[in-house]
C-alpha positions as CSV (number, residue, x, y, z in Angstrom):
1,X,12.6,4.6,0.1
2,X,10.4,1.6,0.2
3,X,11.5,-2.5,0.0
4,X,9.7,-4.0,-3.0
5,X,9.9,-7.4,-5.4
6,X,11.0,-6.0,-8.9
7,X,12.6,-7.6,-11.9
8,X,14.9,-6.2,-14.3
9,X,14.5,-8.3,-16.9
10,X,11.7,-10.8,-18.3
11,X,11.8,-14.8,-17.5
12,X,11.1,-17.5,-15.2
13,X,10.3,-16.4,-11.4
14,X,14.0,-16.4,-10.3
15,X,14.7,-12.8,-12.2
16,X,12.8,-11.8,-8.9
17,X,14.6,-9.7,-6.5
18,X,13.9,-8.1,-3.6
19,X,15.3,-4.6,-3.5
20,X,14.8,-1.0,-2.4
21,X,12.3,1.5,-4.5
22,X,11.6,5.4,-4.6
23,X,8.1,5.9,-2.6
24,X,6.1,7.9,-5.7
25,X,4.2,11.0,-4.9
26,X,0.4,10.8,-5.4
27,X,-0.2,13.1,-8.3
28,X,-3.8,15.1,-8.7
29,X,-6.3,12.1,-9.0
30,X,-4.3,9.5,-7.2
31,X,-3.8,8.1,-3.3
32,X,-0.8,6.8,-2.1
33,X,-1.7,4.0,-0.3
34,X,0.4,1.8,1.9
35,X,-0.3,-2.0,0.9
36,X,-1.6,-4.3,3.9
37,X,-2.0,-7.4,1.5
38,X,-1.4,-8.5,-2.0
39,X,-2.7,-11.2,-4.4
40,X,-1.0,-12.9,-7.5
41,X,-3.0,-13.7,-10.8
42,X,-1.6,-15.2,-13.8
43,X,-1.4,-11.9,-16.2
44,X,1.4,-11.4,-13.0
45,X,3.4,-14.3,-13.8
46,X,2.3,-14.2,-18.0
47,X,3.6,-10.2,-18.3
48,X,7.2,-10.9,-16.4
49,X,7.7,-13.6,-18.8
50,X,6.5,-12.0,-22.0
51,X,5.0,-8.3,-21.9
52,X,2.4,-6.9,-24.1
53,X,4.2,-4.4,-25.2
54,X,6.8,-1.5,-24.4
55,X,7.6,-1.8,-20.8
56,X,10.0,0.6,-18.8
57,X,12.2,-1.6,-16.3
58,X,12.1,-2.5,-13.6
59,X,8.7,-3.5,-13.0
60,X,7.3,-4.0,-9.7
61,X,4.7,-6.8,-10.3
62,X,1.1,-6.8,-8.9
63,X,-2.8,-5.9,-9.6
64,X,-4.6,-6.5,-6.3
65,X,-3.6,-5.0,-3.1
66,X,-6.0,-3.6,0.0
67,X,-4.4,-1.2,2.5
68,X,-4.9,2.2,3.7
69,X,-4.5,5.7,2.0
70,X,-1.6,7.7,3.5
71,X,-1.5,10.9,1.2
72,X,-3.6,11.9,-1.9
73,X,-3.7,14.5,-4.6
74,X,-5.2,17.8,-4.5
75,X,-7.7,16.3,-7.0
76,X,-8.9,13.2,-5.1
77,X,-12.3,13.8,-3.4
78,X,-13.7,10.3,-2.6
79,X,-11.1,9.1,0.0
80,X,-9.2,11.0,3.0
81,X,-5.7,9.7,4.8
82,X,-6.4,6.6,6.8
83,X,-9.5,5.4,4.4
84,X,-9.2,1.6,4.5
85,X,-9.2,0.7,0.1
86,X,-8.7,-2.1,-1.9
87,X,-8.7,-2.8,-5.8
88,X,-6.7,-3.8,-8.7
89,X,-4.0,-1.1,-10.0
90,X,-3.7,-1.5,-13.2
91,X,-6.3,0.2,-15.8
92,X,-5.7,-2.0,-18.7
93,X,-7.5,-0.1,-21.0
94,X,-6.0,2.9,-20.2
95,X,-3.5,4.8,-22.3
96,X,0.0,4.8,-21.8
97,X,2.3,1.9,-20.2
98,X,1.3,0.0,-17.3
99,X,2.6,1.5,-14.1
100,X,6.1,0.4,-13.4
101,X,5.3,-0.3,-9.8
102,X,2.6,-2.6,-8.7
103,X,1.9,-4.1,-5.5
104,X,4.5,-6.5,-4.3
105,X,5.7,-2.7,-2.8
106,X,5.1,-1.1,1.0
107,X,3.3,1.4,-0.6
108,X,1.7,2.2,-4.6
109,X,-0.2,5.0,-6.2
110,X,-3.3,5.0,-8.3
111,X,-6.2,6.2,-9.3
112,X,-8.6,6.7,-6.7
113,X,-11.4,5.5,-9.1
114,X,-10.1,2.1,-9.2
115,X,-10.5,1.7,-5.4
116,X,-13.7,1.2,-3.4
117,X,-13.8,1.1,0.2
118,X,-12.6,-1.9,1.7
119,X,-15.7,-4.2,3.9
120,X,-15.8,-4.0,7.7
121,X,-15.9,-7.7,8.0
122,X,-13.2,-8.5,5.2
123,X,-9.7,-8.7,6.2
124,X,-7.1,-7.2,4.6
125,X,-6.0,-10.5,3.1
126,X,-9.8,-11.5,2.2
127,X,-10.2,-8.3,0.3
128,X,-7.0,-8.3,-2.0
129,X,-7.8,-11.7,-3.0
130,X,-11.1,-10.3,-4.9
131,X,-10.8,-7.6,-7.0
132,X,-8.8,-9.3,-10.2
133,X,-11.0,-12.3,-9.5
134,X,-13.8,-10.4,-9.5
135,X,-13.7,-8.1,-12.0
136,X,-12.5,-11.0,-14.2
137,X,-16.1,-12.7,-13.4
138,X,-18.2,-9.6,-13.6
139,X,-16.9,-8.8,-17.3
140,X,-17.5,-12.4,-18.4
141,X,-21.5,-12.8,-17.1
142,X,-21.4,-8.9,-19.3
143,X,-20.1,-10.0,-22.1
144,X,-22.2,-13.1,-22.6
145,X,-25.5,-10.8,-21.6
146,X,-26.7,-13.4,-19.4
147,X,-29.3,-13.1,-18.2
148,X,-31.5,-14.1,-14.5
149,X,-32.6,-17.6,-14.6
150,X,-30.1,-18.7,-17.1
151,X,-28.0,-21.8,-16.3
152,X,-24.0,-21.6,-16.6
153,X,-21.4,-24.0,-17.3
154,X,-18.1,-22.9,-15.4
155,X,-14.8,-24.2,-17.0
156,X,-11.8,-24.1,-13.7
157,X,-14.3,-23.7,-11.0
158,X,-12.0,-24.0,-8.1
159,X,-9.5,-21.4,-9.5
160,X,-9.5,-17.3,-8.5
161,X,-11.9,-16.5,-11.2
162,X,-13.8,-19.7,-11.2
163,X,-14.6,-19.4,-7.2
164,X,-15.8,-15.7,-7.8
165,X,-17.9,-16.6,-11.0
166,X,-19.9,-19.3,-9.4
167,X,-20.6,-17.6,-6.2
168,X,-21.6,-14.9,-8.3
169,X,-23.9,-16.9,-10.7
170,X,-25.6,-18.3,-8.1
171,X,-26.0,-15.0,-5.7
172,X,-26.0,-11.6,-8.0
173,X,-27.0,-12.9,-11.2
174,X,-29.6,-15.4,-9.8
175,X,-28.7,-18.2,-12.5
176,X,-31.2,-21.3,-12.4
177,X,-28.2,-24.0,-12.3
178,X,-24.5,-24.0,-11.6
179,X,-22.1,-26.5,-12.8
180,X,-18.8,-26.2,-12.3
181,X,-15.2,-28.5,-12.8
182,X,-13.2,-29.4,-10.8
183,X,-10.2,-32.4,-9.7
184,X,-11.8,-35.0,-7.4
185,X,-10.6,-33.4,-4.3
186,X,-12.3,-30.2,-4.6
187,X,-15.9,-31.6,-5.4
188,X,-17.1,-31.2,-1.8
189,X,-15.5,-27.4,-1.7
190,X,-17.2,-26.2,-4.9
191,X,-20.3,-28.0,-3.6
192,X,-20.0,-25.5,-0.5
193,X,-19.4,-22.4,-2.3
194,X,-22.7,-23.2,-3.8
195,X,-22.6,-24.9,-7.0
196,X,-25.6,-27.2,-8.1
197,X,-23.5,-29.9,-9.8
198,X,-20.1,-30.2,-10.0
199,X,-18.2,-32.0,-12.8
200,X,-15.0,-33.9,-12.0
201,X,-12.9,-33.7,-15.1
202,X,-10.7,-36.9,-13.9
203,X,-13.7,-38.7,-14.4
204,X,-16.2,-37.3,-16.9
205,X,-15.0,-36.1,-20.5
206,X,-17.2,-32.5,-21.5
207,X,-18.6,-35.0,-24.5
208,X,-20.2,-37.4,-21.6
209,X,-22.0,-34.3,-19.9
210,X,-25.3,-34.9,-21.2
211,X,-27.3,-31.6,-19.9
212,X,-26.3,-28.3,-22.5
213,X,-25.8,-25.1,-21.1
214,X,-27.0,-21.3,-22.0
215,X,-23.8,-19.8,-21.0
216,X,-20.1,-21.5,-20.6
217,X,-17.8,-19.6,-18.8
218,X,-13.9,-21.0,-18.9
219,X,-11.3,-19.6,-16.8
220,X,-8.7,-22.4,-17.8
221,X,-8.2,-21.7,-22.0
222,X,-10.1,-25.3,-22.7
223,X,-12.5,-23.6,-25.2
224,X,-11.8,-25.7,-28.0
225,X,-12.9,-28.9,-25.9
226,X,-15.7,-27.1,-23.2
227,X,-17.6,-25.5,-25.7
228,X,-19.7,-28.6,-26.6
229,X,-21.5,-28.3,-23.2
230,X,-22.8,-24.9,-24.5
231,X,-26.6,-25.1,-26.3
232,X,-26.4,-24.4,-30.0
233,X,-25.6,-20.5,-30.4
234,X,-25.0,-19.9,-26.7
235,X,-22.1,-18.0,-25.4
236,X,-19.0,-19.5,-24.9
237,X,-16.4,-17.1,-22.9
238,X,-13.2,-18.0,-22.2
239,X,-10.7,-15.3,-20.1
240,X,-7.2,-16.8,-21.9
241,X,-5.9,-14.7,-24.9
242,X,-6.1,-15.7,-27.4
243,X,-9.0,-18.1,-27.0
244,X,-8.3,-22.0,-28.1
245,X,-11.8,-22.1,-29.7
246,X,-12.3,-19.3,-32.8
247,X,-16.6,-19.4,-31.5
248,X,-15.1,-18.8,-28.3
249,X,-15.1,-14.5,-26.9
250,X,-12.5,-13.1,-24.9
251,X,-12.9,-10.3,-22.5
252,X,-11.2,-7.3,-22.0
253,X,-11.3,-6.0,-18.6
254,X,-12.9,-3.5,-16.9
255,X,-11.2,-2.3,-13.8
256,X,-13.2,0.1,-11.7
257,X,-13.9,0.7,-7.9
258,X,-17.6,1.0,-8.6
259,X,-17.8,-3.2,-9.3
260,X,-16.3,-3.5,-5.7
261,X,-18.8,-1.3,-4.2
262,X,-21.5,-2.9,-6.0
263,X,-20.9,-5.9,-4.5
264,X,-20.3,-4.9,-0.7
265,X,-23.3,-5.9,0.3
266,X,-23.0,-9.3,-0.9
267,X,-19.5,-9.5,1.2
268,X,-20.8,-7.7,3.9
269,X,-23.8,-10.1,4.4
270,X,-21.9,-13.4,3.5
271,X,-23.6,-14.2,0.4
272,X,-19.9,-13.6,-1.6
273,X,-17.1,-14.8,0.1
274,X,-13.2,-14.2,-0.8
275,X,-11.5,-17.4,-1.4
276,X,-8.0,-17.6,-0.5
277,X,-5.6,-20.5,-1.4
278,X,-4.5,-22.9,2.2
279,X,-1.0,-21.9,2.1
280,X,-2.0,-18.6,2.0
281,X,-1.1,-15.7,3.0
282,X,2.9,-15.9,1.8
283,X,5.2,-13.6,4.2
284,X,6.6,-10.8,1.9
285,X,9.9,-12.7,1.9
286,X,8.4,-15.8,-0.1
287,X,7.1,-14.3,-2.7
288,X,9.1,-16.3,-5.1
289,X,7.5,-19.4,-3.2
290,X,4.0,-17.7,-3.9
291,X,4.5,-17.6,-7.8
292,X,6.4,-21.3,-7.8
293,X,2.6,-22.7,-6.1
294,X,0.2,-20.0,-8.6
295,X,2.5,-21.5,-11.7
296,X,1.4,-24.8,-10.9
297,X,-1.8,-24.2,-11.4
298,X,-3.5,-26.2,-8.6
299,X,-4.3,-22.9,-6.6
300,X,-7.8,-23.3,-4.8
301,X,-8.7,-19.2,-4.9
302,X,-6.2,-16.7,-4.5
303,X,-2.6,-16.7,-3.5
304,X,-2.0,-13.7,-1.2
305,X,1.1,-11.6,0.2
306,X,1.3,-10.0,3.0
307,X,3.9,-7.4,3.0
308,X,5.7,-5.7,5.4
309,X,4.0,-2.6,6.5
310,X,6.7,-0.5,7.8
311,X,5.6,3.1,10.1
312,X,9.3,4.2,10.5
313,X,8.2,6.2,7.3
314,X,8.7,10.0,7.1
315,X,5.7,11.0,4.1
316,X,6.0,14.6,5.3
317,X,6.9,14.8,1.1
318,X,3.7,14.0,0.1
319,X,1.6,16.6,2.5
């Protein structure tokens, strides 16, 4: 058995409890990974509050993780036992139900195609903070058909997806102008991440932004208002469902380790940085407090958990 956080009914964060769950066995194309760090995403508490479809209980929440491969199936050939990997363990486009065993556990099983080698210069906590946010940001730019030299307006620049989108726009997609919104206390923070312009939403309304943009990337679900900064016929992407503006497009997340591999040079060179909320990492014992902070909507970057990593488990059944 292993320690994990889980819920046996849907509802607020208080339905979460810590207890023992079985250590899973990796199937043919799967890896068994000992989790060193996990990160929380809004999807984690939204699914806890209101499942998208049929689900088997109990559920261990969590999509993002970084850890070490401790066993693998016969068909898993890309990684070896001892490799340090990271990724989003939930493939939302896969057939069937989502995994019951998420990343808020000591061990997880996942298909090897979902993970990538952790860059050596990135900590487990930093690596765990990246997958869902980076994959969501990449999906947004792809859906918009973004081209080098275009301008982008990012709504919610200080959140997990926003900080990834801002950096990718500047470093990977070569945007001509990157503008992002945030509150007063985070203006300098976004400039430090590479924003050319920062709009303080406590002082400036969308209607007061004079420049029009080739792409509006709304990461907070405010597209019913933010669309006004888009050029005529320019794409507006809203990552929330359903988008608050009929004009806005919603992106369906593509989960793949290939995306993370493509970005490895940018991470290793420091051009792309993991952004972890100053309150993090939360200890494994404080998962409820971590969700409380995430659900305020005020997190700067990603909320990260450093799970208990035990060396006392006998994994002989997996070898």
